[in-house]
N, C-alpha and C positions, 0 to 999 in steps of 0.2 A: 092799511085799513084792517088787515087780518090781525095785526098786533093790537090795534085799538079795540077791536071786537073781543079778542081773547082777554085783554086786560079788563074790559068791562065785565065779562063773565067772572074774572078773578075777583073783582070787587064784590060781586054778588055773593061769592063764597066767603070772602074775608069779613064782610059786615054782618054775618049771622051772629046772633048773641053769643053762642058758645065759642066761636072763633075770636070774637072781640074780647071775650073774657080771657082766653089764653094769651092773646096779644098783650093785654094789660099786665097779666101775671109775668109774661116774659120780659117786658120792658122794665118793670119794677125790680124783678130779680136780677136782670142783667145790669141795671144801674147800681144796685147794691153791691154785687160782686165786683163790678168795675171800680167802685170806690175803695174797696178793701185791698190793701197792698198784698201781693203774693197770690191772690186769687185771679180768676179770669174766666171768660166765657167758655173756653175749651173744657176746663175742669168742671164747671157747672153743668154743661150739657152732658158730659160723661157721667156725672153722678145721677142725672135725671133719665138716662137711657132706660134703665130697668123699670123706673116708675111709669114712664110714658108708653110702655109696651101695650097697655090696654087701651090707649087712646086711638082715635082716628088719626091716620098718618098726617092728614092736612092740619088738624089742630095741633099735633105735636110739633110739626115743622114751623108753624106760625109762632109757637112759643119759643122754639129754638132760635128763630130769626130775631125775635124780640130780645132774647138774651144776648145774641151776638151784637146787635146794634146798641143795646143798652150798655153792654160792656165797653164799647167804644166811647159812648157818652160819659159813663161814670169814671173812666180812667183818667180823664182830665182833672177831676176834683182832687184826687190824691196828689197828682203832680203839682197842681197850683198851691194847695194848702200845706202839703208836707214836703214838697220837693222830693217825693219818693214815687217815681213812675211805677204804677201797678203792671203796665205792659210796656214792652220795648217801643211800641208805636207812640207812646206818650212821653218818651224821653225828651224830645225837642220842646214839647209844651212846657216842661219844667224850667227850661232855660229862662224864658221871659215871664212865664206865668207866675212863678214863685217870687220873682223880683217885683212884679206888680202887686202881689199879695202883701209882701213886706212893706210896700209903699202905701198900703191902705186902699189898694184898688183890686182886692180879691173879687168883689162883686162884679166889676167890669170884666175881669179876666174870665170868670165863670160864664158870664153872659155871652161874650163873643165866642167862647168855646162851644156853648150849647147851640147858639143860633148858627154858627158856622157849620157845626155838625149836621144840623137840620137841612141847611141849604145844600151842602155837599151830598148828604145821604139821599135827598130827594132827586137831585140831578143824576147821581150815580144809579139810583134805582130805575129812573127813566131810561138811561143808557143801557142798563141791564135788560129791560123789557124789549128794547129794539135790537140789541146786538145778539142776544142769545139765540133767537130763531135763525139768524144768518149763520152763526157758528154751527148750529145743528144741521142746517142744509148742507154745509160744506162737509161736516163730519160723516153724514150718512153715505157719502160717495166714497169714503175711504175703505180700504180693505184691511185685513189682519196685519200685514207688514207695517202699514202706516200707524195703526193703533199701537202695535208693540213699540214702534219707534217713539211715538208720543208719550207713552207711559215711561219708557226708558229716559226720555228727556226730563219728564217730571221728577223721576227718582234722582237723576244725576244733578239737575239744576238746584233742587231744594237742598240736597245733601252738600253740594259743593260750597254753598255760601253760608252755611250755619256752623256754629261751633268755633272753637279757637283754632282749629286746624282741619284740613281736609281729611286727614287720617282718622280723626275722631268722628267726623261726619259720616264717612263711609263705614266706619266700624259700627256706628249706630244703625245705619241702613242694613248692614249684614245681619245684625241681631234681629231686626224686624223681618227681613226676608226669611231668616231661619224659623222664627215663630210662625210666620205665615205658611211655611211648608209642612208644619206638623199636621198629621192626619193621614187620610187615604190618598194615594196617587189617583188623580182624576181619570187616567187612562187605563192603568193596569189594576187599580183597586188594591194595591199592596200598601201596607202600613209603612210610614216613614217617620223617623225621628220621634217615635212614640215611646221608646224605651221599654217596650213590652207592656205599657199601661193601657188597658182596654178603653178607659175613659177619655184617652187622648185620640182615639180613632177618628172622631168627628172634628178634630182640631180644637184650638182654644178659642172660645167665644170672644169676638172683638170687643164686646162690652166689658168683659173681665180685664182685657188688656188695657183698654182706654182708662177705666176707673183706676186700675192699679198704677199705671205709669203717671197719669196726671194727678189724681187725687191722693193716693196713698204715698207715692214717692215724694210729692210736693209737701205733704203734711209732715212726713218723717224728716225731710230736709229742713223745713222751717223750725220744727221742734228741736232740732239739733243745733240751730244757729242763732235764733232770735230770742231776745229777752222778753220778759212777760209784760212789762209796762208799755203803754202806748205813748207815742210822741206828742209833743205840744202842738195844738192845732190853732191856726190863725182864725179869729172870729170872722163869720161871713154874714153880711146883711143880705137883703133881697137883691138878686142880680138885676142890674139895670145898665143901660148904656146911654151916654149923651149923644147929641147930634154929631159932635166931632168924632166920637168913637165909631159911630155908624159909618161916617165918611171915610175913616181910615181902615175899616174892616171889610167892606163889601168886595173890593177888588182882590184882596188876599183870599177871601172865601172862594171866588171864582178861579183864581190861579191855582189854589190848592186842590180844587176839584179836578182841574185839568192835569195836575201831576198825579193825583192819587188813583183815579180809575184805571188808566192803562197799566200802571205798575201792579195793581191788585189782580188784574186779569192775567198777568204773565206768570209762568212757573217760577217760583222763588222770588217774585217781585216783592210781595209783602208791603207793609206800610212804613218800614223804616227808611228806605231810600227816598220815597217821595216826600216824607216829612222833612228830612234833611234838605232835599232840594228846594222845597218850599221855603224853608227858613233862610237858605242862602239867597234865594231870589228876592224875598221881601227885604232882606238886609241890604241888598244892592239897589233896590228900587225905591226904598223909603225916602220921604222928604224930611225925616227926623232921625238921621243916623246917630245922633248923640244919645238917643234913648235906648238903642240896642245894647244889651248887656246890663241895662238898668230897669227894664220893664216896658218894652215896646209892645203895644197891643197887636201890631201886625205879626209879631213873632209868635203870637198865640193863635190868631185867626187863621193864618195860612196853614200851619202844620195840622191843626185840628180838622180843617176841611179836607186836607189830603188824607188824613187818617181814616175818616169816615167814607170818603169816596173810594178808597182802596178796599174797604169792607164790601161795598157793592160790587166792585170789580172782581173780587174773589169768587163771588157766586156765579160768574159767567162760565169759567171752565168747570166748576163743580156741577152745575145743572146741565150744561150742554155736552161736556165730554166725560164727566164722572171723574175729574182729576182735582184733588184738593191742593191748594197752594199755601195753606197755613194750618196751624193746629186745629182751630175751630172748624174749618171746612173739612178736615180729616175726620173729626168726631161726627160731624153732621153726615158725612158719607157713610160712616159706620151705622148711623141711624137708618139710612136707606136700606142697608143690608139687613138690619134688625127687622124691619117691616117687610122684608121680602121683595123690595122694589129694586129693579136693576137700574143703577144710574148710568147715564150715557146719552148718546144722541137720540135714542128712541124714547127717552123719558117724557119729552114734551108731547109725543104722540100717544103714549100709553097712559100717562097720568096728567092730562092737561089741567084738570081741576086742581090737583095738588100744586103744580108748578105755578100756574097763573094766580091761584089763591095766595100762594106764598109771596109772589112778587107784589101783588096788590097789598098784602098785609105790611110790606116794608114801607109803603107810603103812609099807611095808617100808623104804623109803629113810630115812624119819624115824627109825625105830628104829636102823638102821645108823649114821646120823649121830651119834646120841646115844652109841652104844657106841664109835664111832671117835673122836669129838671129845674126850670126857672124858679118856681115858688118853693120847691122842696130842697134847694141846695143846702141850706143850713141843717136840715134834718139828715141829709146824706152825710154831711161832715161829721155828725155825731156817731155814725157807724164806725168811724175810725177809733173810737174809744173802747170798742169791744176787746176784752182781754184775749190775747192770742191763744192761750191754752184752751179756753172754752171754744173758740172758733174752730181750731183744728181737731179738737176732740170730737166735735160735731161732724166734721168732714169725715173722719175715720169711721164714725158710727154709720153714717149714711152710705159710705162706700162699701162697708161690710154687708149692710142690709141689701144694698142694690145688687152686689155680686151674687149673694146667696139666692136672691129672688129670680135670677135668670133660669137656673135649672133645679133649684132646691137641693143642691148636693154640697156636701162638706168639701169635696174635691175642689170646687170652685174657690172656696175660701183659702185652701192651701195654695192654689195658683195665684190668688190675689196677694197673699203674703210674699210669695217668691218673686212675683213680678214687681210688687211694691218695693222690695229690697233691691231689685235690679234698677228700678227708677231712682232710688236713693244713691246707688253706686254710680249711675250715669251722671247724676248731678255732682257727685263728689269728684269725679275725674274729668268733668268738663265735656261729656258726650251729650250732644243735643238730642232731645227726646222726639222732636218732630220727624226726623228721618225714620226712626223706629216705627212710629205709628203709621206713616205712609207706606213703609215697607210691608207691614202686616196687611194693610188694605189693598194696596196696588199690586203687591207681589203675586198673589194667586191669579189676579186678572191678567197681569203681564205674562204669566206662565201659560195661561190658556191661549192668549193670542200668539205667543211664540210657537206653541205646539201646532196650532191651526195653520200658521204660516208654513211651517216645515212639512205638514201633511199635504198642503196644497202644492208644494214644490217637490214632492216625492223625496223629502229628506235633504234636498240641496240647500246649503247655507245661503246661496245667492237669492233664494226666495225672500230673505229678510229685507233686501233692498230692491225688490221687484217693482216698486211704485215710486214715482218721482218725489212725492211728498216724503217718503221714508228716506230717500237719499239726502234731501235738504235737511231733514232733522238730524241725521247722523253727522252731517257737516257741522251743524250747530253744536251738537254734543262734543265733537272733537275740539271746536273752538273753546267751549267752556272748560274743557279739561286742560288744554295747553296754554290758555291765555295767561294764567299766573306766571308760567315760565317765560313767556314772551315779554310780559310787563316787567318781570325782574331783570331780564336781559337789557331791556330799554333803559331801565333805571341805572343799571351799572354803566352803560355807555354814556348816559347823560351826566351822571353824577348826582349826589344827593341834593345839591343846590339848584339843579336845573328845573325849569318850569314843568309842572306836572309830575315832579318826582315824588311829591307827597300829597296825593289827592285827599280832600277832606281835612287838610291840616287845620283849616280855619274852624273846624267843627269841634275842637277840643273844648270840653265843657267842664271846667274845674269845679263849678258850683252845683252840678246836677246830681250830687250824691245825696243820700238820705240825710234829713235834718237831725235825726236822732244819733248821738255819738256812737252808741253801741251798734246801731244798725249800719252806720257808716263803716264800722270795722268788719262786719260780716253781712254785706248786702245780700238780699234775696234775688238771685238771678231769675228773670222772668222766663216763661216758657219759650217765647220766640227768641230771646237772647241765647238760651241754651241750644 
C-alpha cells in the first residue's frame, strides 16, 4: 500500500501541465532520434544536459525518461524499414521485421512492435515501482565494503562483456577511471593528473565528457565513414493488425517482457541477450515454423517486448543503487550529478517527488508513445531522408554550444575537441565507449567507498571483505573473470562439434546488414555494440 500511495502522489506530480509538456517533448524527440540510424537516446540526453540545467530536476528527468523510452520505440522503425538497426537492441527485430516489410506487411510489423513495446513497458514500469523500494531497503543495510564490491562488480561486469575483446573493454575502463581521477584528491587536497593546469583542479565536468564521447566522437566517426545519400525506404501505410496477428502476438509480448526485465536490472544485462533469447524461444514455440526467416510476426513481437522491458529494468539499479547498466542510464546518472542530487539508496527518501513522479511519467509516456507512433509511423519514416551531412553538422553545433554553456570557458571547448578525438579513436580501434563513461562516473564514487572501508578497518585490507554480501560479490566477480577460460577449456575437451560447443550458433543473421550497399561496406557500430 505504501508503494501504491507513493505512486499516486507521483501521478499528481507527473500530470501537471508543465511535466506533461516535457513528457510529450521527450517522447517525440526520443522517437525521432530512435528512427535515425546512428543516433540514440544516450547521445540525445548528453546533448540536452547543458540545456536542461535551468529546469526543475523532476521536469528534466521526465523528459529524459521520455527520450529513453521513445528511443526504444523508434529504433524498431529503422530496423523494419531499412534493415539497419539504430541500436544493438533492435538487431533481432530486423531479422523478421524487414522480411515482413519486403513482403508488404510493414504496417503489421510496426504495429506489433509499437503495441508490444507499450505492453512490455507498462508491465516493466509496474515491476520497477514495486521492486525498487525493496532493493533500497536492502541497500540501506549495507556498509562501505559491500558498496565498493557492488561498484566493482558493475565496473567489471559491464566491461567484460563489451567490445571485441576483454583487453579493449578494460582499456576503455582504465581511460575512464583515469579521467575520473583528474582533480583534487578528496582526502589530502593535492592535485593529481592535472599537468599543472589550474582549470583541471576541479576535474573534468561529466557533461563535457558525455557530450564529447557520445556526440562529437559519433559525429566524427559517421562523417568519416558514411555516404551522403539516404537509403531507399519501404512505403508505410497506417499500422494495423488483424485478429490473427493479435492472436499470434500477445503471448510473445508477455514472454518477451519476462525475458527483458530481469536482464535489464542486472549489471551488464542489457537488452541484447533477452532479445536473442526471446527470438530463440518464439522460433521454438511457434505453430508456424515455416515463416521464420521469411517474416514471422512472433519474431518481431517478442524481441521488441524484451527490448522495452529491459529499459524499465535498467532503471531499478540506477534509481535504487546509483549504478548504470547501459549508456543511457550512465548519462542519466550524470544528470543527477549535474543537479547536485546524490544517486543511491537514499534517493527515494530524499527526493520522493522526483523518483515517484519519474516512475509515474513512464506510464504516461508509454501511453503517449502508443498514441503517437501508430498514426505517425509514415511521418517518422520520412525522417530517414534527412541528409547525413546536415544531421551531424547540427549535432556538432549543439554539442559545442552545450559544452561551452556549462562554464562559459574556452577551455571546455578544447577539452571537448580532445575528448571527441579520443571518442573517434576508440571507435576506430574497437574500444567500447560505455566502460569509459561508467569509469568516469563510478570511479570517484568507488574510490570514496574504498577509502572509507580502509579507514573503518584502520588500513587493513581485510576490511574490504568484512561483510557477507561483499564476499559473495567478490566470488561473482571472480567467476566473471575466469569463466571464459573455463568455457574455453570445456570446449577443447568436448571438441568443436560437441553440444554446447558453439552457443548462439543458430543466431547467425546473414541478412541483418544495412540495405544500402555503401553502408553495408562500412556499417555504423552502435553505442551498445561498441
